[in-house]
N, C-alpha and C positions, 0 to 999 in steps of 0.2 A: 487844499483847500487853504485859502492865506487868513492865518491865524492873526488878522490884523481889524481893529476897529474902526478904522478911515473909512470916512463917507457912508459908512451902514445905518443903517434903518432897524429902529431896537424896538419891540411890544414889550410890554411889562406888566404882565398881570398882577393889580394891586400893588400899582409903581406908585401910589400918592405921597405916602408916611415910610419912614421905616426903611428896611434892607430895601424894599424896589425904589423909591425915591433915591436912596446912596448909590445904589446901582445906574441909576440912570445918571445921577452928576457925574462917578468919576469914569462912565465911558461918555460919555458928552467931551469929559476933561483929555480922553486918547484919540478923542476925533470921532466921535459916531456923527453921521451925518442928522438924525431927528431920532428922538426916544418920542414914543406914542405911549402915553400912559394910561393906562386903564385901571377903572377904579370905580366900587359903588357911590360914595362921597364925592358930589359934586365940589361942595365946599373945597375941601383937603386936596381934591384934583383940580383947581382953578389954582388953588393958591401954587400947588407943588409948579403947576408949569410957570407962572410968575416968577419966579426966583430963579426959575433954571434960564428961563429966556433972558433975565436980567444978568444974570451971572455969565451965561455962552453963547448971547447971540440970538435977538430976534427970529421968533418959527423954528426953533432950534429943540422945541419939545411941543407938544399937543396932549389934548386930556379928551376921554371918551368916556362917557360915564357909562359904566359896563358891571353886570352881576353874571360872574362867566361862567354860575349856572342854567343860566337862562338865554345869554344872547350871543352865543357864539356865531352863529349864522350869519346876524346881523352885522353885527359889529365885526367880523373877518372879512365879510361882503365891501362895507364900508371902506375899511385898510387898504385892499390890495386894489378897490375901481380907484381910491383918492392916490396912493404911492406906488400902482403895478408892481412891487417886490419890496419882502420881507427877508429881511437877513439874519435878523434875529430871534429869536421867543425868548422871552425868561417868563417862565410860569413861577412867581413871584406869589401871587393868592393861596389864601388859607386863615385856619382858626385853630384855636389849641382852646379846643372845651368837650371834654368826656364826658358832659352832662348831655352832650347833643351828638350820639356816635351817628346817626343817619346823614345829619349835618356836615360831620367832619367828614365822611366819606363822599358825598356829595361835592365839596368843593377841592378837598385836599388830594382825592384822587380821580373822582368820577372826570371834572370841570379838567385836571390836568392831561388825563389821557386826550379826553376828547380837542383840548385847544392844541396838545402833542400833533396826535395825525393832521390835523386839519391841517397846519403849517408846513407839517413833512412835506404832506403832498402838496402845499404851493412850493416849497422850496425844492423838490426832487429833480435831480440834473435830467435824469432818465424820461420825466415828463415835462421838459420844456422848460425847468428852472433854473434857479444861479446856483442853486446849494446851500448851504446855511449851517447855522446853530441854532440848537433849542435845549435851554439851561434849565434846570427843575431845581428848585429848592426842595431838598429831601431836608435832611436831620444826623444830627447823631444819634438820635432816634430811628433812624433808619437801619442802623444795624446792631446798636446797643441796646441792651432793657437792663428793667430795671421795676420794681409795682404798681412806678405810681400812674402812667399815663398810659393802658394799656389802648385804649381807643386810637388816640395821635399815635403810638407807636407802633399802631397795627399799621395805620394812611400812609408813613413815611417808610416802614417796608414796603408797601407795592408800591412807592414814588421808585423806590432802588430799584426792584426788579421788572418795572416799565422800562426805564430809564436802561439798563443794561441792557435787556433785551434789545427795544429800540433801535440803540445805541450799538449794539452788534458790528464789530467789524465786517462783514457779511453785509448788511444793512447799507451800512454808509459806501462801501465799495461801488454798491448797485446804485446808492442814489445822493452821493456827495452831501448827505445831509448829517453831522456829526451832532450827537446827543452827550449831552453829560449833564454831572448831578454835584450838584455845592450843598456838602453838609456841615451846618453849623452848628457850634455844642452854642452855651447857655450865652444867649445874644439879648441886651438890654433893649427891648420893643414893646408896645402896647400889648402885645400878646403874651407875653412873658410876667409882664406886671402884676396879676394874678390869678394865674392857671387854674383854669376848674379841674379837679379831678375827681374819680368817682364819689357818690354819696356815702361819705366812710369816715366819721370825723379824724378816727385815729391816724389813719391814711394820711388825712389829710394834713392834719398837724408833723406825723411823722416826713411828709412831703416839705412842706416848708425849712423843716431844721435839715433835711438833705440839698435844697436848693441854697441856701447859707452857707454851704461848703462847695460849693463849684467853682470852677474857674468861668466868671464872665467875662464878656468882653461888650463893646461898642458897635454900632451895627456899621460904622467906616471900615470895620476890621472885617467885614463879611466882604462888603464890597469892594475891598481893595484885594480879597481872596477873588470875587468872580472876575475881575479883570485878570488877571494871571491863571488864572483856571482857561477864562477864552484864550489867552496870548499863547498858553504852551500845551494844553492837554490834548489826550485823544479820545476819539468816540467809546462812547461805553464805559467810560471809566465813572470813578467819584472820587471828592474830593472834601476831607475835614481840613474846618477853619474852627481852632478851637484854642480861646483864652488870647487871643490874639496875635498865637504862634504862626508859622510858616505853615502853609497848606501843607497836607499829608497822604497822597493814594490811599484810599479805604480798598484794600484788597478782600 
């Protein structure tokens, strides 16, 4: 499979702001044909497309309002009917709220799995597709453990297991669909501005201290890592980007 973004049609869930938006911007810089932004916020989605098209050219990005937990069938049909072939799916939509365990699993795990399987089936060469790439936003918490975010950590461990299994070389060799994980470390986004941990004041106070000691990075570091991961890595692998340092494979 050509690890080249030129002329690729890319779908990004939760793509209107933060990491998703920055990945869309970087992918367009590398020659992607079209970025399809899916997001709940019509305001942010419209603004994102306006900025991307002003920067990269008319009709290089489009926005579709979408709740990833409810709109898979309708939105995926609209995308495929309109654009015929999708080359890249980036499962970026997610929440960080340990006070809402069911919602966390619905968005971070169930929706990610369902969107992956839908587009994996669409891309499969053994079913008439063109092949492609699915990139799942996991986290440093997909393999590291601390006491502060048990629900979020559980969701990201699930993403890692799913990604490694679906992306296993056996599946890639049959389908031509590469599946990889991006594992950002602590990144400055709206999600991490005031993360909600379990309802325990002592734990929350210790968590705030813990966060101040971490190696933080901007969203553009993750977006640059996403480009490198797309261009260089094999299916079933996972890659850490932490403190804006070079990517490292998660073994």
